N, C-alpha and C positions, 0 to 999 in steps of 0.2 A: 564647816565654815566658821572662822573666827573673825569677829568684827570689832573694831574699835571706833566708838562714836566720841569724837573729841570736841572740846571747845564750846559746848552748848550749855545753856542754863537748864539744869535738870530740876524739874518739879515733879515730886512724887508725894501727893497729898497724904497718902496713908502713913508714910514714914516721916512726915513733916520735913521733907527735904526740899529746899529751895536754894540752890547754890550752883556755881559753875563747877561741874564735875564731869569727868569722863565716864563712859559706860563701856563695859566689856562683855561681849556675847560669844558663846560657843555652843554648838550643837543645839541651837534653837532656844537656849536658856541664857538668862543673865548670870554671869559668873563673878562679876565684881563691879563695885561702884567706887569711883574715885581713884583707885590705884590698881594697876594691872596685876593679876596674879602671877606667881612665879612661872617663868618660862612661857609666858603668853606671847605668841607671835601672830599678829593679825594678818589674815589674808586680804582684808579690806579695811580701809580707814574712811570713815564718813566725817567730813568736816561740818560741824553744826554751829560754827561761830555765828553769833547774832541770832540764833534760833533758840526755840524752846523745845526741850526733849521731855516728853511726858509719857505716862502709860497710854496704850491704845485706848480710845474711847469705848465705853460700854453703853449701848443704846438699848433700853428695855422695851421699846415699842416700835416695831417696824413691820409693815406689811410687805412681804416679798411677792405676793400675788400668785404664787404657785402652791398647790395645783388649782386650776380652774379659771384663773383670770389673767392668762398670759397675754391677752390683747391689751391689758393695762400696763403690764410690766412682766419681766421674766426674772428668774433667779440670777441669771448672768448679769443683766443690766443693774439690778439693785445691789448685788454684791460688789460690782464695780463702783457703784455710787458710795457704798459704805466705806471701802478702803480709800477712795478719793477724799472722803470726809474725815479720815483718820480713825474710823470706827473699826475695831478689830474683833469685837464681840457684840452680838446683837440677839435680842429675843424677838421671835416672830409670833404674831398673834394667830389664834386658831380659826379666824373667820375666812378660811379658804373655801374652795368648792371641790369636793366635799370638805366639811370642817375637820380639824385634826382631832377626831374623836375615836380613832382606832390605831393600835400600835403599828400596823403596816404602813399607814399614811405617814406617821411620824418617822419611821425608819427610812422610808423612801425619801423624805425631805432631807434628812440628815445625810443620807448617802449622796444625794445630788449636790448638797453643799460641800461635802468633803471632796468630791470630784473636782469642783471648781478651785479648790485649794486657795481660798481667799480668807474672808473673816470667819470666825467661829460662830456657828448658828445654834441657838438654844430655843427649841420649840416650847411654846406655852400650850398645854393641852386644853381641849374643850371641857368645860365643867359639866355640861349635859349633852346627851346624844343629839347630834344635829344642831346644837345650839338652840334647841326648841324650848328649853326651860321646863322639861317634864321629867325625864329619866336621867339619873346620874350616870356618868361614864365610868368605866373601869379604871379608876385613877391609878391603882397600883400597877396595872399592866402598862398604862401610858408612861408612868414614871420609869419603869424598867426599859421602855423603848427609847427614852431620852428626854422626856418632858421635865422641865424644872419647876413648873407651877401650873395652875389651872385657872382659866379665865372664861368669861362669857363675851369677851370683846365688846362690841357695841350692842349686842342683842340683849334685850331686857329679860329679867327673870321676874315676871309678874306675880308668880305664885310664891309668897313668902314662906310657905311650908317647904317647898323645894329648896329655897335658899337656906333655910334653917337646917335641913337635912344635909345639904352640901357642906355647910360650915362645921356641923357636928362630925361628919365623916372625916373631913380634912383634918380637924383638930385631933381626932383619934390617932391618925397616922403621921401627924406633923407636916402635912402638905400646906403650901401657901395658896390662898385663894385671892385672885386679882379681880376686882370688880370696879366698873365705872358707874358712879352713882348718878342715876338719872331715872326718875319715875316715868314709866312708859306712857301713862295716861296723861299726866300733866304736860309732857313734852310732845304728845302726839300731833303730828302735822307741822310742828314748829321748825323754823329754819334760822331764826335770829334771836338775839337777846331781847327780853321783854322790856324795852326802854324806848326812848324818844325816837331813835333812828328807825326801829322797826315800825313804830307808829307812823312816822312821816312817810316811810316807803311803802306802807301797807303790807308788810311781811308778817306771816304767821309767827308768833313768838313762843319762846321757851323761857318760862320764868325761873328765877333763882330757886324758888321753892321746889322745883322739879329735882334739883340737886340736893337740897338740904333735907327734904323728906326722905329721899332714898338713903342719904348718908346716915340719918338717925336710925333708920331700920337696920342698915348694915352694921353700924357700930353697936347697937343694942344686942343684936344676935351674936356678933363677934365676942362681945364681953360675956354673954351668957355661956357660950360654948368654949371660951378661951381659945378661939381660933386665931391663926395668923392671917391677917387680911392686908392686902395692898390696894389702896384706892387709886384708880387710874384717872389722870387728867382732871384734877380740880380746876374749877373755873371761877369761883366766887369768893368774896371776902367772908361771907357767912359760912361757906364750906370750910375755909381755912380755920375759922374760929371753932367750929365743931371738932375738927381734927385736933387742934391744939388742946381742947378740953379733954378729949378722949386719951391723948397721950399722957396728960397730967394724971388721969385716973389709972394709968397703967395698962390700957388696952394695947394689945400687940398689933399696932397698926402703923403702916408706912404709907407714903403717898408720893405722887409725882405731878408734874405740870408739863404740858407741851411747850416747847421753846417759843412758839409763835405767840402764845398767850402772855408771855413776859413783855412783849413789845407792842402788840396790837390791841385795839379795843373796837367796840361797835362802830365808832366813827370812821374806821378804816374801810367799812363796807362802801362808803362813798355813794356813788350812783350804781348800786347793784353789781359790785365787783364780785363775780362768782368765785374767784380765787380765795375770797374771804368767807366763803361758806364752809364752816368748820363745825365739827361735833366734838365736844360741846361748843356752843357758839361763842364768838368773841363778845365779851360782856363790857360793862362800863369801865371808864377810866379808873374809878375807885376800885373796882374788882381787880383790874390789871395791876394797880399799885400794891394791893394787898398780896397778890401772888408774888410779886417781885420781893416784897419784904419777907414773905414766908420762905421763899427759896434762900434768902440770905440768912435768916435766923435758924434754919434747920427744921422748921415745922414741915416744910416740903422737903423730902429727902433727896429726890432725884429730878433732874431736868431731862426730858426725853424728846426725841424728834417727832413722835407720833406720825412717822413717815407713811403716807397714804398716796401712792401714785395713782393718778386718774387719767384716762385717755382724754384727748382734746375735745372730742365730741360731747363728752359728759359735762364739760365745763362751759362750752360755748352755747349755752342755752340760758333762758331767764334764771335769775338767782334762785328762786324757790324750787326750780326744777333741776338745778345743777347737783351733781353728786358731791357730797361733802368730802373734804380732805385736802392735804397739802403735802408735797414732797419736801423732805427736810433732812435727809441723811447727810447731805453735803453742806447743810447750813447749821447743823447742830453746834459745831465748834465756833464759827464766827458770831453767831447770834448769842451764844453763851458769853463770849468775850465782850460783846457789845453791852449786854446786861451788866456784866461785872464792871465795865468802865463807867457806865452811867450811874450805877448804884454804889460805886466805890467799894466794891467787894474785892478783897485781896485775891489775886490770881490763883494761888493754890486752893483757896476755899471754893472758888468758882469751878475749877477743874475737878475738884472732888465730886461735885454733883453729877458729873458725866463720866467719872472713872470709878474710884473705889466705892463711893456711896451707891452707885448703880449696881456694881458687882455684889455688894453686900445684900441689897434687896433681891437681886436675882439668885443669890446663893451660889455663886461661882467663884473660883479662884482666878481672879483677873483684876485689872485696874490698878496694878501697882508694879513697882520695879525693884524687886529684891533678889539677891543671889539665890539661884536654884529654881526660880520661877520662869514661866514662859516669857520669851523676849517679844512681847506684843507692844510695839512702840509707835508713837506719833511724834514726828518732828515737824514743827510749824514755825512760820515767820509771823510773829504777832503784829508787825507793822505793815505787812504787805496788804495793799488795797486791791480789791477786785470787784467788778460789777457783776451782779447776778443777772445772767441772760440765759434764755432757754438753751442756746447752743453750748453754754459753758457747763451744763449739768450732764453727768453720766447717767442719771436715772432716766428711765423711759418716760416717767411722768414729769412733765414740765410745769405742773400746776403748783405754783407758790405765790403767796401774796407779796413776796419780796423781789419780784422781777423789777429790774431797774434800780434797785438799791445798791449803793456802794458800801461794801463791808470790809472790815479789817480782820486779818488773820487767815492765812492760807497754808494748807497742808503741803509740805515739801516732800515728805517721805513717810510711808507707812510700812512697818515691818510686822509680819505675823510669823510667830515661831522662828524669829531670827532671819526670815527671808524678806527681801524688799519686794513687796507686792504692788506698791504704787509709788511713782515718783513724778512730781510735777515737772512740766517742761518750761 
């Protein structure tokens, strides 16, 4: 199939392209940008006039809920949500049931994803067996089965000796270790930021030091072992400052922020809105603003969805008893655009955080549009307004704090390997 995408504003952050240019695809690859190659005769012409054509989004944190949690969501529903949101490559976290700690489980997941023929799925392997924080997994075997990095998801590693061994082993073989910095003892039982809102509502709190103490431990060990570490879901101004200092020292560290933390703060909990029960918790307005600035100046490398579909029963309970998490695959693009508009971030720079920068952290060849590379493409209307309603979401999880919000930016067409996988009606 030969496809000509014409008339669109082509934004490819990796090549610093931002201009009205046509795109030419053949056999699932990009074959030319700007001018048609010799003897190119399109089987299909896509008119992208008034639209933005960019690389398919790369989301580095999505829970697909299989295996083990199909009552919350299925691979089919979440892959449909991904392509509806313009996401063509995504990393799935290892906290399934059982966790992704054996090659057979990883291979099964990849096989299921390939059968669906939608977005590309990149599993993140479990760092320890059963995510129990005791025995290291066979990382080499997991890598061969398709894992691209190793993580402990939200499960704490309380034993710093185990963490040290994991980083030393990973550094020896060049593996990337992804860790969410939160001290398990300081955060134990907490459900909200340790601030005036939690105090007023009587909610058990998680202090900022739960993040910073864990960060200092991780960064110290990473520096000692010269390990590659990715810090998942920063939430505080103090955390941002520690990462900035570590990068200045030359520590091989990258980090991300969940897209909802760029917009919401502890005040959005309101009167116990369980959709705002997130991990890490929504923190102060000062913290939110620091995260927004860090995503702009590059201290934070990637914006991710932290997609966590939860069934209705787990949210329709008192705040402290509700299961944390928010669905965000379909909101990653419009919420990133909203942040860019509010912070006056140039659109190519904002899109980089969810395309080429995310691909770089993930270590995959994606997130850019160059001849010879996969034709994974998102075409969206930046001015189209739509209201976030449960029925408008493809995800089986309808749990998002943004229900009722009107957002700008709607995906019109998603292509994966040159095939139109999603088209809005």
